[in-house]
FIKOLZA-1660 file (N, C-alpha, C; in steps of 0.1 Angstrom, whole numbers, plus 5000, padded with zeros to 4 digits):
% residues 209
   i   px   py   pz ch aa at
   1 6507 8799 2056  A  M  N
   1 6494 8792 2058  A  M CA
   1 6489 8795 2072  A  M  C
   2 6497 8794 2082  A  L  N
   2 6492 8797 2096  A  L CA
   2 6488 8811 2097  A  L  C
   3 6495 8820 2091  A  Q  N
   3 6491 8834 2092  A  Q CA
   3 6478 8837 2085  A  Q  C
   4 6476 8830 2073  A  T  N
   4 6463 8832 2066  A  T CA
   4 6452 8827 2074  A  T  C
   5 6454 8815 2081  A  Y  N
   5 6443 8809 2089  A  Y CA
   5 6441 8818 2101  A  Y  C
   6 6451 8824 2107  A  L  N
   6 6450 8832 2119  A  L CA
   6 6442 8845 2115  A  L  C
   7 6445 8850 2103  A  D  N
   7 6438 8862 2098  A  D CA
   7 6423 8860 2097  A  D  C
   8 6420 8847 2092  A  S  N
   8 6406 8844 2089  A  S CA
   8 6398 8843 2102  A  S  C
   9 6404 8838 2113  A  V  N
   9 6397 8836 2125  A  V CA
   9 6397 8848 2134  A  V  C
  10 6405 8858 2131  A  S  N
  10 6406 8870 2140  A  S CA
  10 6401 8883 2132  A  S  C
  11 6396 8881 2120  A  R  N
  11 6392 8893 2112  A  R CA
  11 6380 8900 2119  A  R  C
  12 6381 8913 2120  A  A  N
  12 6370 8921 2126  A  A CA
  12 6357 8920 2117  A  A  C
  13 6346 8920 2123  A  P  N
  13 6333 8920 2116  A  P CA
  13 6333 8932 2106  A  P  C
  14 6326 8931 2095  A  D  N
  14 6325 8941 2085  A  D CA
  14 6319 8954 2090  A  D  C
  15 6310 8953 2100  A  D  N
  15 6304 8965 2106  A  D CA
  15 6311 8971 2118  A  D  C
  16 6324 8966 2120  A  Y  N
  16 6332 8972 2131  A  Y CA
  16 6342 8982 2126  A  Y  C
  17 6344 8993 2132  A  P  N
  17 6337 8998 2144  A  P CA
  17 6324 9005 2141  A  P  C
  18 6315 9006 2150  A  A  N
  18 6303 9013 2149  A  A CA
  18 6306 9028 2149  A  A  C
  19 6296 9036 2144  A  E  N
  19 6298 9051 2144  A  E CA
  19 6301 9056 2158  A  E  C
  20 6294 9051 2168  A  A  N
  20 6296 9055 2182  A  A CA
  20 6311 9052 2187  A  A  C
  21 6316 9041 2183  A  D  N
  21 6330 9037 2186  A  D CA
  21 6340 9047 2179  A  D  C
  22 6337 9050 2167  A  L  N
  22 6346 9059 2160  A  L CA
  22 6346 9073 2166  A  L  C
  23 6334 9078 2170  A  R  N
  23 6333 9091 2176  A  R CA
  23 6340 9091 2190  A  R  C
  24 6339 9080 2197  A  A  N
  24 6346 9079 2210  A  A CA
  24 6361 9079 2208  A  A  C
  25 6366 9072 2198  A  A  N
  25 6380 9071 2195  A  A CA
  25 6385 9085 2191  A  A  C
  26 6377 9092 2183  A  Y  N
  26 6381 9106 2179  A  Y CA
  26 6383 9115 2191  A  Y  C
  27 6374 9114 2201  A  E  N
  27 6375 9122 2213  A  E CA
  27 6387 9119 2221  A  E  C
  28 6390 9106 2222  A  R  N
  28 6402 9102 2229  A  R CA
  28 6415 9106 2222  A  R  C
  29 6415 9107 2209  A  A  N
  29 6427 9110 2201  A  A CA
  29 6429 9124 2198  A  A  C
  30 6420 9133 2203  A  K  N
  30 6421 9147 2200  A  K CA
  30 6434 9153 2204  A  K  C
  31 6440 9150 2215  A  P  N
  31 6454 9156 2218  A  P CA
  31 6464 9152 2207  A  P  C
  32 6463 9140 2201  A  Q  N
  32 6473 9136 2191  A  Q CA
  32 6469 9143 2177  A  Q  C
  33 6457 9147 2176  A  L  N
  33 6452 9152 2163  A  L CA
  33 6453 9168 2163  A  L  C
  34 6458 9174 2174  A  A  N
  34 6460 9188 2174  A  A CA
  34 6470 9193 2164  A  A  C
  35 6467 9203 2157  A  Q  N
  35 6476 9209 2147  A  Q CA
  35 6481 9223 2153  A  Q  C
  36 6494 9225 2154  A  P  N
  36 6499 9238 2160  A  P CA
  36 6496 9249 2151  A  P  C
  37 6496 9261 2157  A  A  N
  37 6495 9273 2149  A  A CA
  37 6506 9274 2138  A  A  C
  38 6503 9279 2126  A  L  N
  38 6513 9280 2116  A  L CA
  38 6515 9294 2112  A  L  C
  39 6527 9298 2111  A  Y  N
  39 6531 9312 2108  A  Y CA
  39 6537 9313 2095  A  Y  C
  40 6532 9321 2086  A  R  N
  40 6538 9324 2073  A  R CA
  40 6547 9336 2074  A  R  C
  41 6560 9333 2074  A  V  N
  41 6570 9343 2077  A  V CA
  41 6579 9346 2064  A  V  C
  42 6582 9359 2062  A  S  N
  42 6592 9363 2052  A  S CA
  42 6603 9370 2060  A  S  C
  43 6615 9369 2054  A  Q  N
  43 6626 9375 2061  A  Q CA
  43 6636 9381 2051  A  Q  C
  44 6643 9392 2056  A  I  N
  44 6655 9397 2049  A  I CA
  44 6667 9394 2058  A  I  C
  45 6677 9386 2054  A  F  N
  45 6688 9382 2062  A  F CA
  45 6701 9389 2058  A  F  C
  46 6707 9395 2068  A  L  N
  46 6720 9401 2066  A  L CA
  46 6731 9394 2075  A  L  C
  47 6740 9387 2069  A  P  N
  47 6750 9380 2077  A  P CA
  47 6760 9390 2084  A  P  C
  48 6764 9385 2096  A  A  N
  48 6774 9393 2104  A  A CA
  48 6780 9384 2114  A  A  C
  49 6793 9381 2113  A  A  N
  49 6800 9372 2123  A  A CA
  49 6800 9379 2136  A  A  C
  50 6796 9373 2147  A  P  N
  50 6795 9379 2160  A  P CA
  50 6809 9385 2165  A  P  C
  51 6820 9379 2160  A  G  N
  51 6833 9383 2165  A  G CA
  51 6838 9395 2157  A  G  C
  52 6832 9399 2147  A  D  N
  52 6836 9410 2138  A  D CA
  52 6828 9423 2141  A  D  C
  53 6833 9431 2150  A  G  N
  53 6826 9443 2154  A  G CA
  53 6821 9452 2143  A  G  C
  54 6830 9454 2134  A  D  N
  54 6827 9463 2123  A  D CA
  54 6816 9457 2114  A  D  C
  55 6817 9444 2111  A  A  N
  55 6806 9438 2103  A  A CA
  55 6793 9438 2110  A  A  C
  56 6793 9436 2123  A  V  N
  56 6780 9436 2131  A  V CA
  56 6774 9450 2131  A  V  C
  57 6783 9460 2132  A  A  N
  57 6778 9474 2132  A  A CA
  57 6772 9478 2119  A  A  C
  58 6779 9474 2108  A  A  N
  58 6774 9477 2095  A  A CA
  58 6761 9470 2091  A  A  C
  59 6760 9457 2095  A  A  N
  59 6748 9450 2093  A  A CA
  59 6737 9455 2101  A  A  C
  60 6739 9460 2113  A  R  N
  60 6728 9465 2122  A  R CA
  60 6723 9478 2115  A  R  C
  61 6732 9487 2111  A  K  N
  61 6728 9499 2104  A  K CA
  61 6720 9497 2092  A  K  C
  62 6724 9487 2084  A  Q  N
  62 6717 9484 2072  A  Q CA
  62 6703 9478 2075  A  Q  C
  63 6703 9470 2086  A  A  N
  63 6690 9463 2090  A  A CA
  63 6680 9474 2095  A  A  C
  64 6685 9483 2102  A  L  N
  64 6676 9494 2107  A  L CA
  64 6670 9502 2096  A  L  C
  65 6678 9505 2086  A  D  N
  65 6674 9512 2074  A  D CA
  65 6663 9504 2066  A  D  C
  66 6666 9491 2065  A  L  N
  66 6657 9483 2057  A  L CA
  66 6643 9481 2065  A  L  C
  67 6644 9481 2078  A  V  N
  67 6631 9480 2086  A  V CA
  67 6623 9493 2083  A  V  C
  68 6629 9504 2083  A  K  N
  68 6622 9517 2081  A  K CA
  68 6615 9516 2067  A  K  C
  69 6622 9511 2057  A  R  N
  69 6617 9511 2044  A  R CA
  69 6606 9500 2043  A  R  C
  70 6608 9489 2050  A  A  N
  70 6598 9478 2050  A  A CA
  70 6585 9482 2057  A  A  C
  71 6586 9491 2067  A  Q  N
  71 6574 9495 2075  A  Q CA
  71 6567 9507 2069  A  Q  C
  72 6573 9513 2059  A  A  N
  72 6566 9524 2052  A  A CA
  72 6553 9520 2045  A  A  C
  73 6544 9530 2044  A  P  N
  73 6531 9526 2037  A  P CA
  73 6534 9521 2023  A  P  C
  74 6527 9511 2019  A  K  N
  74 6528 9506 2006  A  K CA
  74 6542 9500 2002  A  K  C
  75 6549 9497 2013  A  A  N
  75 6563 9491 2011  A  A CA
  75 6561 9477 2004  A  A  C
  76 6571 9474 1996  A  D  N
  76 6571 9461 1989  A  D CA
  76 6582 9452 1996  A  D  C
  77 6578 9445 2006  A  F  N
  77 6588 9437 2014  A  F CA
  77 6595 9426 2005  A  F  C
  78 6587 9420 1996  A  A  N
  78 6593 9410 1987  A  A CA
  78 6604 9416 1978  A  A  C
  79 6602 9428 1973  A  A  N
  79 6612 9434 1964  A  A CA
  79 6624 9437 1972  A  A  C
  80 6622 9442 1985  A  L  N
  80 6634 9445 1993  A  L CA
  80 6642 9432 1996  A  L  C
  81 6635 9421 1999  A  A  N
  81 6642 9409 2001  A  A CA
  81 6649 9404 1989  A  A  C
  82 6643 9405 1978  A  R  N
  82 6650 9401 1965  A  R CA
  82 6663 9409 1963  A  R  C
  83 6663 9422 1967  A  S  N
  83 6674 9431 1964  A  S CA
  83 6685 9430 1975  A  S  C
  84 6681 9427 1988  A  H  N
  84 6690 9429 1999  A  H CA
  84 6693 9416 2007  A  H  C
  85 6684 9407 2007  A  S  N
  85 6686 9395 2016  A  S CA
  85 6697 9386 2011  A  S  C
  86 6705 9381 2020  A  Q  N
  86 6716 9372 2017  A  Q CA
  86 6713 9358 2020  A  Q  C
  87 6700 9355 2022  A  D  N
  87 6696 9341 2024  A  D CA
  87 6692 9335 2010  A  D  C
  88 6701 9327 2004  A  A  N
  88 6699 9322 1991  A  A CA
  88 6687 9313 1989  A  A  C
  89 6683 9307 2000  A  S  N
  89 6672 9297 1999  A  S CA
  89 6658 9304 1998  A  S  C
  90 6657 9317 2003  A  T  N
  90 6644 9324 2002  A  T CA
  90 6644 9337 1994  A  T  C
  91 6656 9342 1991  A  R  N
  91 6657 9355 1984  A  R CA
  91 6648 9355 1971  A  R  C
  92 6649 9345 1963  A  A  N
  92 6642 9344 1950  A  A CA
  92 6627 9344 1952  A  A  C
  93 6622 9340 1964  A  Q  N
  93 6608 9340 1967  A  Q CA
  93 6604 9352 1975  A  Q  C
  94 6612 9363 1974  A  G  N
  94 6609 9375 1982  A  G CA
  94 6610 9373 1996  A  G  C
  95 6619 9364 2001  A  G  N
  95 6621 9362 2015  A  G CA
  95 6611 9352 2021  A  G  C
  96 6601 9347 2014  A  D  N
  96 6591 9338 2019  A  D CA
  96 6596 9325 2024  A  D  C
  97 6594 9323 2037  A  I  N
  97 6598 9310 2043  A  I CA
  97 6587 9300 2042  A  I  C
  98 6575 9304 2041  A  G  N
  98 6563 9295 2040  A  G CA
  98 6557 9294 2054  A  G  C
  99 6547 9285 2055  A  Y  N
  99 6540 9283 2068  A  Y CA
  99 6548 9273 2076  A  Y  C
 100 6552 9277 2088  A  V  N
 100 6560 9269 2098  A  V CA
 100 6554 9270 2112  A  V  C
 101 6555 9260 2120  A  P  N
 101 6551 9261 2134  A  P CA
 101 6562 9269 2141  A  P  C
 102 6558 9275 2152  A  L  N
 102 6567 9283 2160  A  L CA
 102 6580 9275 2163  A  L  C
 103 6579 9262 2166  A  A  N
 103 6590 9254 2171  A  A CA
 103 6601 9253 2160  A  A  C
 104 6598 9255 2148  A  Q  N
 104 6607 9254 2137  A  Q CA
 104 6616 9267 2135  A  Q  C
 105 6612 9277 2141  A  L  N
 105 6619 9290 2140  A  L CA
 105 6630 9290 2151  A  L  C
 106 6640 9298 2149  A  T  N
 106 6651 9299 2158  A  T CA
 106 6646 9305 2171  A  T  C
 107 6652 9302 2183  A  P  N
 107 6648 9308 2196  A  P CA
 107 6647 9323 2196  A  P  C
 108 6655 9330 2188  A  E  N
 108 6655 9344 2188  A  E CA
 108 6643 9349 2181  A  E  C
 109 6638 9342 2171  A  M  N
 109 6627 9346 2163  A  M CA
 109 6613 9344 2170  A  M  C
 110 6612 9333 2178  A  R  N
 110 6599 9329 2183  A  R CA
 110 6591 9340 2190  A  R  C
 111 6597 9346 2200  A  P  N
 111 6589 9356 2208  A  P CA
 111 6586 9368 2199  A  P  C
 112 6594 9371 2189  A  V  N
 112 6591 9383 2180  A  V CA
 112 6579 9380 2171  A  V  C
 113 6580 9368 2165  A  I  N
 113 6569 9364 2155  A  I CA
 113 6556 9362 2163  A  I  C
 114 6557 9357 2175  A  E  N
 114 6545 9355 2183  A  E CA
 114 6537 9367 2186  A  E  C
 115 6545 9379 2187  A  Q  N
 115 6538 9391 2191  A  Q CA
 115 6533 9399 2178  A  Q  C
 116 6537 9395 2166  A  L  N
 116 6533 9403 2155  A  L CA
 116 6519 9400 2150  A  L  C
 117 6513 9409 2144  A  K  N
 117 6500 9407 2137  A  K CA
 117 6503 9406 2122  A  K  C
 118 6494 9399 2115  A  A  N
 118 6496 9397 2101  A  A CA
 118 6498 9410 2093  A  A  C
 119 6509 9411 2085  A  G  N
 119 6513 9423 2078  A  G CA
 119 6523 9431 2085  A  G  C
 120 6526 9429 2097  A  E  N
 120 6536 9437 2104  A  E CA
 120 6550 9432 2102  A  E  C
 121 6560 9442 2103  A  V  N
 121 6574 9440 2102  A  V CA
 121 6580 9443 2115  A  V  C
 122 6589 9434 2120  A  A  N
 122 6595 9436 2133  A  A CA
 122 6608 9444 2132  A  A  C
 123 6613 9449 2144  A  A  N
 123 6626 9454 2144  A  A CA
 123 6636 9443 2142  A  A  C
 124 6648 9446 2138  A  P  N
 124 6658 9436 2134  A  P CA
 124 6661 9426 2146  A  P  C
 125 6662 9414 2143  A  V  N
 125 6664 9403 2153  A  V CA
 125 6679 9398 2150  A  V  C
 126 6687 9399 2160  A  Q  N
 126 6701 9394 2159  A  Q CA
 126 6702 9380 2163  A  Q  C
 127 6709 9372 2155  A  S  N
 127 6712 9358 2159  A  S CA
 127 6727 9356 2157  A  S  C
 128 6732 9344 2160  A  A  N
 128 6746 9341 2159  A  A CA
 128 6751 9343 2144  A  A  C
 129 6742 9342 2135  A  A  N
 129 6745 9343 2121  A  A CA
 129 6745 9357 2115  A  A  C
 130 6737 9366 2121  A  G  N
 130 6735 9379 2116  A  G CA
 130 6722 9385 2120  A  G  C
 131 6716 9394 2112  A  F  N
 131 6704 9401 2115  A  F CA
 131 6692 9396 2106  A  F  C
 132 6681 9394 2112  A  H  N
 132 6669 9390 2104  A  H CA
 132 6658 9401 2105  A  H  C
 133 6653 9405 2094  A  I  N
 133 6642 9414 2094  A  I CA
 133 6630 9406 2090  A  I  C
 134 6620 9405 2099  A  L  N
 134 6609 9395 2098  A  L CA
 134 6596 9402 2096  A  L  C
 135 6588 9396 2087  A  K  N
 135 6575 9400 2084  A  K CA
 135 6565 9388 2086  A  K  C
 136 6555 9390 2094  A  L  N
 136 6544 9380 2095  A  L CA
 136 6534 9382 2084  A  L  C
 137 6534 9373 2075  A  V  N
 137 6525 9375 2063  A  V CA
 137 6511 9370 2066  A  V  C
 138 6510 9358 2073  A  D  N
 138 6497 9353 2076  A  D CA
 138 6498 9343 2088  A  D  C
 139 6487 9340 2095  A  L  N
 139 6487 9332 2106  A  L CA
 139 6475 9322 2105  A  L  C
 140 6478 9309 2107  A  R  N
 140 6467 9299 2108  A  R CA
 140 6467 9295 2123  A  R  C
 141 6456 9297 2129  A  A  N
 141 6454 9294 2143  A  A CA
 141 6455 9279 2146  A  A  C
 142 6459 9275 2158  A  A  N
 142 6460 9261 2162  A  A CA
 142 6446 9255 2161  A  A  C
 143 6445 9242 2157  A  S  N
 143 6432 9236 2155  A  S CA
 143 6434 9221 2157  A  S  C
 144 6422 9214 2156  A  V  N
 144 6422 9199 2157  A  V CA
 144 6416 9194 2144  A  V  C
 145 6423 9184 2138  A  A  N
 145 6418 9178 2125  A  A CA
 145 6404 9174 2127  A  A  C
 146 6395 9178 2118  A  P  N
 146 6381 9175 2119  A  P CA
 146 6378 9160 2118  A  P  C
 147 6367 9156 2124  A  Y  N
 147 6363 9142 2124  A  Y CA
 147 6363 9136 2110  A  Y  C
 148 6356 9142 2101  A  E  N
 148 6354 9137 2087  A  E CA
 148 6368 9135 2080  A  E  C
 149 6378 9143 2084  A  Q  N
 149 6391 9142 2077  A  Q CA
 149 6399 9130 2082  A  Q  C
 150 6396 9125 2094  A  V  N
 150 6404 9114 2100  A  V CA
 150 6396 9102 2102  A  V  C
 151 6383 9102 2099  A  K  N
 151 6374 9091 2102  A  K CA
 151 6380 9078 2096  A  K  C
 152 6384 9078 2083  A  D  N
 152 6388 9065 2076  A  D CA
 152 6401 9060 2083  A  D  C
 153 6410 9069 2086  A  E  N
 153 6422 9064 2093  A  E CA
 153 6419 9058 2107  A  E  C
 154 6410 9064 2114  A  L  N
 154 6406 9059 2127  A  L CA
 154 6400 9045 2125  A  L  C
 155 6391 9044 2115  A  R  N
 155 6384 9031 2113  A  R CA
 155 6395 9020 2110  A  R  C
 156 6404 9023 2102  A  A  N
 156 6415 9013 2098  A  A CA
 156 6423 9010 2111  A  A  C
 157 6426 9020 2119  A  A  N
 157 6434 9017 2131  A  A CA
 157 6427 9008 2141  A  A  C
 158 6414 9011 2143  A  L  N
 158 6406 9003 2152  A  L CA
 158 6404 8989 2147  A  L  C
 159 6402 8987 2134  A  R  N
 159 6401 8973 2129  A  R CA
 159 6414 8966 2130  A  R  C
 160 6425 8972 2128  A  T  N
 160 6438 8965 2129  A  T CA
 160 6440 8962 2144  A  T  C
 161 6437 8971 2153  A  Q  N
 161 6439 8968 2167  A  Q CA
 161 6430 8957 2172  A  Q  C
 162 6418 8957 2167  A  R  N
 162 6408 8946 2171  A  R CA
 162 6413 8932 2166  A  R  C
 163 6418 8932 2153  A  Q  N
 163 6423 8920 2148  A  Q CA
 163 6435 8914 2155  A  Q  C
 164 6445 8924 2159  A  E  N
 164 6457 8919 2166  A  E CA
 164 6453 8914 2180  A  E  C
 165 6444 8920 2187  A  L  N
 165 6440 8916 2200  A  L CA
 165 6433 8902 2199  A  L  C
 166 6424 8900 2188  A  A  N
 166 6417 8888 2187  A  A CA
 166 6427 8876 2183  A  A  C
 167 6437 8879 2175  A  A  N
 167 6447 8869 2171  A  A CA
 167 6455 8865 2184  A  A  C
 168 6459 8875 2192  A  R  N
 168 6466 8872 2204  A  R CA
 168 6458 8863 2214  A  R  C
 169 6446 8867 2215  A  A  N
 169 6437 8860 2224  A  A CA
 169 6435 8846 2219  A  A  C
 170 6433 8844 2206  A  Y  N
 170 6431 8831 2200  A  Y CA
 170 6444 8822 2203  A  Y  C
 171 6455 8827 2201  A  L  N
 171 6468 8819 2203  A  L CA
 171 6470 8816 2217  A  L  C
 172 6467 8826 2226  A  E  N
 172 6469 8824 2240  A  E CA
 172 6459 8813 2245  A  E  C
 173 6447 8813 2240  A  G  N
 173 6437 8803 2243  A  G CA
 173 6442 8789 2239  A  G  C
 174 6448 8788 2228  A  L  N
 174 6453 8775 2223  A  L CA
 174 6464 8770 2232  A  L  C
 175 6473 8780 2235  A  L  N
 175 6485 8776 2243  A  L CA
 175 6481 8772 2257  A  L  C
 176 6471 8780 2263  A  N  N
 176 6467 8777 2276  A  N CA
 176 6460 8764 2277  A  N  C
 177 6454 8760 2267  A  A  N
 177 6447 8747 2266  A  A CA
 177 6457 8735 2264  A  A  C
 178 6469 8738 2262  A  G  N
 178 6479 8728 2260  A  G CA
 178 6479 8721 2247  A  G  C
 179 6471 8726 2237  A  T  N
 179 6470 8720 2224  A  T CA
 179 6469 8731 2213  A  T  C
 180 6472 8728 2202  A  V  N
 180 6470 8736 2190  A  V CA
 180 6463 8728 2180  A  V  C
 181 6450 8730 2179  A  S  N
 181 6442 8723 2170  A  S CA
 181 6436 8733 2160  A  S  C
 182 6435 8729 2147  A  I  N
 182 6431 8738 2137  A  I CA
 182 6418 8733 2131  A  I  C
 183 6408 8742 2129  A  D  N
 183 6396 8738 2122  A  D CA
 183 6399 8734 2108  A  D  C
 184 6396 8721 2105  A  G  N
 184 6399 8716 2092  A  G CA
 184 6392 8723 2080  A  G  C
 185 6380 8726 2082  A  A  N
 185 6372 8733 2072  A  A CA
 185 6378 8747 2069  A  A  C
 186 6382 8754 2080  A  A  N
 186 6388 8768 2078  A  A CA
 186 6401 8767 2072  A  A  C
 187 6409 8756 2076  A  L  N
 187 6422 8755 2070  A  L CA
 187 6421 8752 2055  A  L  C
 188 6412 8743 2051  A  N  N
 188 6410 8740 2037  A  N CA
 188 6406 8753 2029  A  N  C
 189 6397 8761 2035  A  A  N
 189 6393 8773 2028  A  A CA
 189 6405 8782 2026  A  A  C
 190 6413 8783 2037  A  A  N
 190 6425 8792 2036  A  A CA
 190 6435 8787 2025  A  A  C
 191 6436 8773 2025  A  F  N
 191 6445 8767 2015  A  F CA
 191 6441 8770 2001  A  F  C
 192 6427 8768 1999  A  D  N
 192 6422 8771 1986  A  D CA
 192 6424 8785 1981  A  D  C
 193 6422 8794 1991  A  Q  N
 193 6424 8809 1988  A  Q CA
 193 6439 8811 1984  A  Q  C
 194 6448 8805 1991  A  T  N
 194 6463 8807 1988  A  T CA
 194 6466 8801 1975  A  T  C
 195 6461 8789 1972  A  A  N
 195 6463 8782 1959  A  A CA
 195 6458 8790 1948  A  A  C
 196 6446 8795 1949  A  A  N
 196 6440 8803 1938  A  A CA
 196 6448 8815 1935  A  A  C
 197 6453 8822 1946  A  A  N
 197 6462 8834 1944  A  A CA
 197 6475 8830 1937  A  A  C
 198 6480 8819 1940  A  T  N
 198 6493 8814 1934  A  T CA
 198 6491 8811 1919  A  T  C
 199 6479 8805 1916  A  A  N
 199 6476 8801 1902  A  A CA
 199 6474 8813 1894  A  A  C
 200 6469 8824 1900  A  A  N
 200 6466 8836 1892  A  A CA
 200 6479 8843 1888  A  A  C
 201 6490 8840 1894  A  Q  N
 201 6502 8847 1891  A  Q CA
 201 6508 8843 1877  A  Q  C
 202 6513 8852 1869  A  P  N
 202 6518 8848 1856  A  P CA
 202 6530 8838 1857  A  P  C
 203 6530 8828 1849  A  A  N
 203 6541 8818 1849  A  A CA
 203 6554 8825 1845  A  A  C
 204 6565 8820 1850  A  V  N
 204 6578 8825 1847  A  V CA
 204 6585 8815 1837  A  V  C
 205 6588 8819 1826  A  A  N
 205 6594 8810 1816  A  A CA
 205 6608 8805 1820  A  A  C
 206 6610 8792 1819  A  A  N
 206 6623 8786 1823  A  A CA
 206 6634 8791 1813  A  A  C
 207 6645 8795 1819  A  R  N
 207 6656 8799 1810  A  R CA
 207 6664 8787 1805  A  R  C
 208 6668 8788 1792  A  A  N
 208 6675 8777 1786  A  A CA
 208 6689 8776 1792  A  A  C
 209 6694 8764 1794  A  P  N
 209 6707 8763 1800  A  P CA
 209 6718 8769 1791  A  P  C
% end
């Protein structure tokens, strides 16, 4: 009951926030609305334990051969990945990892992918797990979510913030005054609303003993 009453006295006006307030909030929130660049990467993975010299040498030789084939004109990288990649999670998709931000790639891959242009295949990249033959399929540049896309979320956030501040100020005002008095008319209206909601709920049949 108290929460219902408090909500009624602290509710933001229907026309809040104004368009100018929303625009200003959008400008302030731009750093949080920034979307990083997304890289669509495909890979062919050849495992090689770092302590096994023969395995590393064989995997490196195979990787160099596959890079030459993948960089050839009209090469089908997806077909090469399906035939040779040992990454079970991406092999069936032709090596496609999907769109990922740079931070989600391994440290060894990041500088390589960052230098590629869409459609290019890099020289083999060695990691602790083996060799990765990487192709940059597409790049989506970094951007900021447009205003129209986030306007409704911003409005809801500002209304919630306004209501929380108003409720806190209302309670602090009552406490500072040394008394907690409640507007009888508002309380009755809140009680009627709660009672109506309760009455609208379907009755629960009593179970026989």
